[in-house]
C-alpha positions as CSV (number, residue, x, y, z in Angstrom):
1,X,-0.1,-0.1,0.1
2,X,1.7,3.3,-1.0
3,X,1.8,5.9,1.4
4,X,-1.5,8.7,1.3
5,X,-0.5,12.0,1.8
6,X,-3.7,13.6,4.0
7,X,-1.9,17.1,4.8
8,X,1.1,19.1,4.5
9,X,2.6,22.3,5.2
10,X,5.6,24.4,4.0
11,X,8.1,26.8,6.3
12,X,9.2,28.1,3.0
13,X,5.8,29.1,1.3
14,X,4.0,29.7,4.7
15,X,1.2,27.3,2.9
16,X,-0.8,24.3,3.9
17,X,-2.3,21.6,1.8
18,X,-4.7,19.4,2.6
19,X,-5.9,16.6,0.3
20,X,-9.8,16.5,-1.1
21,X,-9.5,13.0,-0.5
22,X,-10.0,12.9,3.5
23,X,-12.8,15.9,3.0
24,X,-15.3,13.6,4.7
25,X,-13.1,13.6,8.0
26,X,-15.1,15.7,10.4
27,X,-14.2,19.6,9.9
28,X,-12.7,19.9,13.4
29,X,-10.5,16.6,13.3
30,X,-9.0,18.3,9.7
31,X,-8.9,21.8,11.2
32,X,-6.3,20.1,14.0
33,X,-4.4,17.8,11.3
34,X,-3.9,21.0,9.4
35,X,-3.0,22.8,12.5
36,X,0.1,19.8,13.4
37,X,1.2,19.9,9.6
38,X,1.8,24.0,10.1
39,X,3.0,23.8,13.7
40,X,5.3,21.0,12.5
41,X,6.6,22.8,9.6
42,X,7.4,26.0,11.4
43,X,9.6,24.2,14.3
44,X,11.2,22.3,11.8
45,X,11.7,24.7,9.4
46,X,10.5,22.9,6.6
47,X,8.1,20.9,4.6
48,X,5.8,18.4,6.6
49,X,4.2,15.7,5.6
50,X,0.7,14.0,7.1
51,X,-0.6,10.9,6.1
52,X,-1.0,7.0,6.3
53,X,1.1,4.3,5.4
54,X,-0.4,0.8,5.2
55,X,-3.2,2.1,7.6
56,X,-0.6,4.2,9.9
57,X,-0.3,7.9,10.6
58,X,2.9,9.0,9.3
59,X,4.9,12.6,10.0
60,X,7.9,13.2,7.9
61,X,9.6,16.5,7.2
62,X,12.3,17.4,4.3
63,X,14.4,20.6,3.7
64,X,14.7,22.1,-0.1
65,X,17.8,21.3,-1.4
66,X,20.6,23.4,-0.9
67,X,19.4,24.4,2.0
68,X,22.2,24.8,4.7
69,X,19.7,25.5,8.0
70,X,17.2,22.6,7.5
71,X,18.8,20.4,10.1
72,X,17.6,17.0,9.1
73,X,18.8,15.5,13.1
74,X,16.8,18.5,14.9
75,X,13.5,17.7,12.7
76,X,13.5,14.1,13.1
77,X,13.7,14.6,16.6
78,X,10.5,17.6,16.4
79,X,8.3,15.1,14.3
80,X,9.3,12.2,17.1
81,X,8.1,14.4,20.0
82,X,4.8,15.5,18.2
83,X,3.5,12.1,17.2
84,X,4.4,11.1,21.0
85,X,2.3,14.1,22.2
86,X,-0.5,13.7,19.5
87,X,-0.4,9.8,20.1
88,X,-4.1,9.4,21.0
89,X,-4.8,11.6,18.1
90,X,-2.9,9.5,15.6
91,X,-4.7,6.5,16.8
92,X,-7.7,7.5,16.8
93,X,-7.2,8.8,13.0
94,X,-5.7,5.3,12.4
95,X,-8.7,3.2,13.8
96,X,-10.7,6.5,11.4
97,X,-8.5,4.9,8.1
98,X,-9.8,1.7,9.3
99,X,-13.1,1.5,9.1
100,X,-13.6,4.3,6.1
101,X,-10.8,3.7,4.0
102,X,-10.4,-0.1,3.5
103,X,-12.8,-2.3,2.0
104,X,-12.9,-4.3,5.1
105,X,-13.5,-1.9,7.3
106,X,-16.0,-0.4,5.0
107,X,-17.5,-4.0,5.0
108,X,-17.9,-4.4,9.1
109,X,-19.2,-0.7,9.2
110,X,-22.0,-2.0,7.0
111,X,-22.6,-5.2,8.5
112,X,-22.8,-2.5,11.6
113,X,-25.0,-0.1,10.6
114,X,-27.0,-3.2,8.8
115,X,-27.4,-5.1,12.4
116,X,-28.9,-1.5,14.1
117,X,-32.8,-1.9,14.9
118,X,-35.1,0.2,12.3
């Protein structure tokens, strides 16, 4: 399964992208993901992506080519700290992904909805 980017933010361009593929997330959750990406980009002074890899949330940072001020080691430390700080949020996102974005999850969700009393 390929990585799916949910949000990306750039310190260089002072901008944030949110993939329309994830618009079905609750609005507040989408805002939180964008905020996490933006804060991480600012703190790492680079480009940060937040997304899913095999159903698990990932964050990664990078710098632009020839940016001598971007510190890859420090960026990794910052990202690791943010992942730990947001562990419960990211766990919930991974569970949402499993339920709404995978074939097995959709089957489980549909079976559950059919089992509810009418």
